[in-house]
N, C-alpha and C positions, 0 to 999 in steps of 0.2 A: 518225367512227361515229356520234356522238348524231345529228350531221346525218341520217345514211341509218335510224337506228333507230327514232327517233322516228312519222315518217312512217309508216314499215312498221306500227309497233303502232297506232296510229291506222286504218289500213286494217282491221287485222288486227281489230280491236272493232269497227269499222264490218260486216265480212264474218262475224263471231258474231252479232247482230241479224238480218241479212240472212237468213240460215239457220234460226234460232230461228222468224223468222216462213212461211218457208220450210215447217219440218218439222212446225209446228202445225195451218199450213191445208194443208198437203198431207193430213194423215191426216184432219181436219175435215171438207172436203170429202166423202170416202167414207161415212164415220161418219153424218153428217149425215144425208146422202143417201139412205143403208140404210133409217135409221129415218124417213124421208119415205115409203119405199115404193118407189124410183126404181128400176128396173128394173137388173139385171147391163151390159145392153148401154150404158145411159147412164151408169152407173157408170166403165164400162170407159172410154169417150170422154171422161170426163176427164183418164185419162191420154194417150192418145191425140190429143188437141188439144193440152195440154202440151207433148208433144215434138214435134209438128209445129212450134209456135210456138217453141221452143227450137232445132231446125236452122234455120229461117227466119233466128232472129235471129243465129246464126253466119255467115250468109251477108250479112243485109243491116244489122246493127247496126253497123257498121264503117263505112260509109256516111255513118250517123247523126251518126255519134260525132263524123268528121271535118269535118262541115258546122257543128255548134255546139258543139264543144268537150268535152272530156271531164266536166266537172265539170258543166255544164248538163243533158249525155245524163246522167247518174248521175241528178242532181235529178229528171228528166224521169222515166226509168223507175221507180227507185223509187216516184217518186209516183202512177203510173199502176198500180202491184199495189198499194199503200195503199189506193188507191180502190178498186181491184177486190175486195181482200177486206174492206173493210169493206162494199161494194155485195152482197156473194157472203150478207151477214148477215142485209139487210135485204130483197133479192130473194131470198125462199127460190122460185126457180123452174129446172127441171134444163135446158132450154133457154138460158136465159142463161147459167148454171155452165160449161154445156161451150162456148157461145160463148167468153165471157171469158178461159177457159185456155188460148188461143189466145195472147191479147195479156200473159197472165203468164208463160207459158212465152217469149216473145219478149222482153220486159224482162228476166226473168231472166235469160235469154242477154247480153245488154246488159249488163246490172249487174255479171257474172260477168267478161266480158272486160274492163270498165274497168278492175277492181279487180284483175285478173292481170295487164294492163300498166302498171297504176301499181307493183305490184310489181318486175316485169320491170326497170323503169327506175331502181328503188331497188336492185335488186342486184347484183353482184359474182358470179366464178365461183366464189370462197370462201365466200360467205355465200347463195348461192341453193338450197343443198342445203336449208338449214335452213331458210329460209324458206318454200321448196316444203312441208317437211314438217309447218311446222307450220300452213299455210294449207288443207293437206288436213286436218290434224286437228281444225282450227276448224269449217269444213263440218260434217265428220261428229258432231262434240259439238254443233254448231249445231242439226242435224236431229235428231237424240238427243233432245236436252233441248227442245227446240220440240214433238216429240211426245209425250214424257214429262207435259208441260202439259197435254193434254187431259183428264184427270180433273180438274182446277182450277176449272174452272166446267161447268155443264150443259151440252152441244154443242146442246141447243135454244132454247137462248136465243142471244141476242146478243154476249153476255161473250167469248167466245174467239175473236169475229169480231174483235170491238174490239182483245185482245190481240194479233192478226196486225199492224192496222193502227197500233198502238205502236211493236213493234219495226220494222215496216220503216220509221217516220218518226226511230227510235234513229237505224236505219242510215244514214240521211243525213249526220248530223252528223259524224262524223270527215270524213269528204270532204269536204263542203262548209265546214268551217270550217278544212279545212288549210291551210297556205303553200304546201305544197309545190308545186313547179312541176309540170304537165301531163306525162304522158310522150308521146312520141312516136306517131301514129296507127296507129290499128288497122291489123292485113292482115286483107284477105278469104284465106278459104282454098278452094282447089280442090280436088275431088275425082276423082283419077283412077280409075277402078275396072280398066281393065288393067292398071296397073301396080302397082296394089295386091294383084291376085291374082298376075301373075306374081314381085313379091318373096315373097311368103308366102300359099299357097294355105288354110292352115289357118288364120290370125290374119284372113283377110278372110272367110271361111266361117264361122268360128267367132267372131268379136265380131257379126257380124249375128244367129249362134241367141242367144250371151248377151243381147245385148240384145231379143232376142224374150221369154226367159224370164225376167229381169229386169224388164223392163216389164210384163209381166204380173200378174208377184208383187208388184213395187211398188206397181203401180195398184192392185190387187183384193186383194192381202196385207190389208186392213182389210176389205175385204167379204166378205173368205174368212171371218174372225173375227166378223163383226157375224151373218152367217148362220148361222155354226157357235153361234150362241147366247153368245159373249163381251161380255164389258161393255167400253166404252170405255178404264178403263185398263188391264184385260187386253190388251187391244189392243197399247193403247202399246208397253207391256213385253214384247211377243212381237215386235214390230215393230224395238223399240230392240235389244233381243238380240238379232235377226236382223243387225243392223248392225256391233254390236259383233262378232259373232262370225267375223263377216268380216271386219272390220279385224285382230283378232287373227290368223287363218287364215293373214293375206298374209304375213306376216312366214317362218315354216317354209315354207309354199309357195314365196315368192319362191327362200330359202336351196336348198332342193331343186332347184328348177327350175335354178336356176346351176350345179350340179354335173350333171345328167343330162340327157337329150333332153326340153324341155319338152313336146314333144307328149305323152309321157307323163304328162305331171304333168298336163295338161288330160285327159285321158283318165281317168286316174284320181279329180282332181275332179268331172268331167261325170258320172263313174260314181256316183259318193258322192250327190251332190247327185239323179241319175235316183231312185237308190234310195229314199231320204228322200221324194222327192215318192211313187215308186210304192206303199211301204206309207203314205202319206197319202189314198192314193186307193183301195186294198184293204179296210184296214182299216176307214178312216175313223173313228178313234180317238172317244170321248167325252167320255174325261178330259181338262181341261183340259192337266194338267201334260204327260202324254205327248205332245198335242198342241203344244204348245211346244216340247218338246226335240228331235220330229222338223223342228220346222219350223227352230231355231236350228242344226239337223246339216245340214239342208239352205241353210242363208244363211251358215252357216260356206263350205262349199264353193263357193257357187257366188256367191259377193260374192269368190271369193277367183283367178279364171278368168280374169279382165278383164287385170289387169296381165301375169298372163304370156303371155296373147295378144298383146301391146303385145312385151312384151322378146322374144317371140319372134318379132315382124315384124321388131325392130330388131337380129336377130342377122344379117340376110342384108342391112342397109344401114347405111350411113357415118352419123356425127353428126349433116353437113349434112343428113341427109335425113330425122332425127329428125321434126323439126315436118310436115314433108308427109306422112311415113309413118300418124304416129301422129295428125295431124290426121284424114285421111282415116278409120282406123279410127274414131275418135270420130264420126264422122258416118256410117257403117253404124251404130255404137250404136245413134246417135238414131234411125234408120229402122228398126230392131229394135224399140226402144220403141214406135213407134207401130204397129208390127202385132201387138204382144203382146198389148196391153189390147184391140184390137179383136176378134181372133180369142177371148183370155179370158172375154171378156163374152159371147155367144154361146153359148160350151160352157158355162159356169156354168148357165146359165139352163137348157137341155138337159137335165144330168145332174148336177147339184147344185153345190153350192160346193166341195168337194173334187175336183171336176173341174178345176180352176182350176191343179192340182200334175201333171195328165195333159198339159196345154198345155206345161208348164215342163220334164214329165220326154220329151216327145218330144223336145224342143228338146237336150237335155243328152243324151239316147240318139244322135242327127244327130250329135252332135261328139261322143261319144266314139266311133263308126265311122270318120267321117270323120278323127281325128286319128292313130288307128291305122293306118288304110288309108294314109294321105301316110308315115309313118314305112318303108312296103317301098317307097315310088317316091322319096324325095329323104333323103341323108345329113344326118345331124343334124351342127353345127360344133361341132366340138369345145370343153368348155368353157375352154380356153387361149385360144381365138381371138375370144371375144367379147365382148375389150373387158375393160377394168379397174373398170369402174363397177357396182356390184351391181343388183341387181332390185329398184324402190325401189313400194313400193305405188301404187298408182291409184287413186281415187274410181269404182268401177264403177257409176260409173251419170252421166245426161247433165248432171247440175253443173256438169261440165267442160268447158273449153272449148277453141278452139285456141289463144290467150292462154296456160292454164297450161301447156301443154306446151313454150311456150319458157322459161319459169322453172325445168322437168322438168333435173335436173343431167345427165340420160344425152344430153342436145342437144347440138349443137355450144357452142363455146365463144362465151360474149357479147364481144361487140363494140363496143368505142366505151363502157362503160359506165364511171361513177367508179371507182378504182381499179386501172384498167388502165392500164400504162405511164405512173402517174403516182408521182412523188415525193410523200413524204410532207406536204410543205409546198404542192404545186400543189393541193392540193383546199382550201385557204383561201382 
């Protein structure tokens, strides 16, 4: 137990520092860019290029890891991210920022896949549910804590960028100094859109729409706050509360979706998110508490959609297909996050900052309508035939990679892991 636990704790501590840096840098760039007078289109491209790099990393990073090894690749990826975060504080130029975000997204995918494959190597069928939950919790806590650090230093100085560099360097230490053996080589994920759509049209279309909405808000939410006159600290609180609300909502939403047709839960949550977004567009409230309240309501509903859509797809698949199906949906989510900011930026320029929520509202209205339409075409699987593994919250963002899906308890049983078919003495 001690042999398996200590390396996992080291990896999780490194993951915490990694996402502290990601949370701070991801919020710092749009806030600083808005203060510098960058256009909404350029600020939207910060998210578009990052998501593009992340999707590319899911495809091509495994080949690099197989060539040079996990430890060297992890150190290399994090070093590049640290260099980029520091350089964006030195070179305050919109074109430079947009260009290097592709590399940041690619390297983030690589680092996440390495950590997740390492956790998979240490997990058993009995422990991976706990490890998976801790991993998801740490990524969320890291992002939120990083965002909350924005008011610590003036975003118009280089200090916040230096803090990002420090966090990334700290993230390297646990993995670099660990004596644990490297895990098995990473595996590339193949995307089969036809198979995905045949398996679950609602999940296939829904995940793309969820990616568009979450990508638009995730990238341009800070820009909306800045254009609406909020301070950096208020923006950080708003975005952090949105994540917290989504994390809390996943538990009751997941339980509810286990009891009834998940498509009705998707439609209900999508309609709530659409309603909150429409109110923001129509009312355009000036009172900050009301704005934050509506945005938090939006985030609670919108951020609970992703895991339910994944669970619905796997209602029609076997345990052996979980990684393939969910991996394809994850990449579709990434494609959606490329589209969302690209559309959201010009819309905000043309119609004002609140128009960001018009983009998300249209996506959620489309999801509501499509989910309800599909309930009349295809019968739901009875709750008792969905398997005995309950819905488990999944981070509804592209920080998850196909490697994390192998750690999810809903996947097929692990094979050849320590602790399987072994006597207690055989591990010594």
